Structures are given as C-alpha cells and as structure tokens.
C-alpha angles and dihedrals in degrees: 000000000000113000127224112262101192145014126227115271119244110248124220114265090245092052119111089223097054108128114251095217143010087251091059090045089053091051090051091052092048092047091052093046094047095047089053089052092048092050090051093049092048090051090052093046091051090059096049124087117238089251097049112130092226094053094090091052093051093044089052091051089049091052091050091048092049090050090049090050090052089051091059101034096059096054091041090055091047091052092044090053089051090053093048091049089056093054119102116260094240 
C-alpha cells in the first residue's frame, strides 16, 4: 500500500478555501491521500506487462482506491455546494 506523504494545509480563516467543517476537512485529507495512492498504483501498473502475475493484485488495489475516492468525493461536493449556497449573492 502506498502511504500518505502529506496532510492538507490549514487555510486562513479569511481564505475562500477554508473548510467549513471538520467533516469537509477530513474528506479533503482522504481525497489527497487516495489520489496519491491511485497515482502510485497507476505508475506501477504502467511498468508491468499484461501477463505479470502481480497485475491482478495491483488492479484490485486500484479498484478499491477508486471506490474509496468516490466515497469521499461525493460528500465533499455536497458539503461544498452547501457552503456556496450560504455565500452572499454579491
């Protein structure tokens, strides 16, 4: 498994991109971690031949990582839309 190399930075309170909740911040961290894992798995798969015995294992890990990403992206988008809806029209 590919390990997370960084954690999301905390934005200033006046920043437009400051997370609106700890839940949204958690989703951002999970999205970053999972995209790093996906990139690593894709890099590994690109080096393997189609007949390599380990290919099935890495493809399975990639499927799990993509599913995990989907699990965090959908609620993050929902929360982001909620935040945007609360913003003033100006």
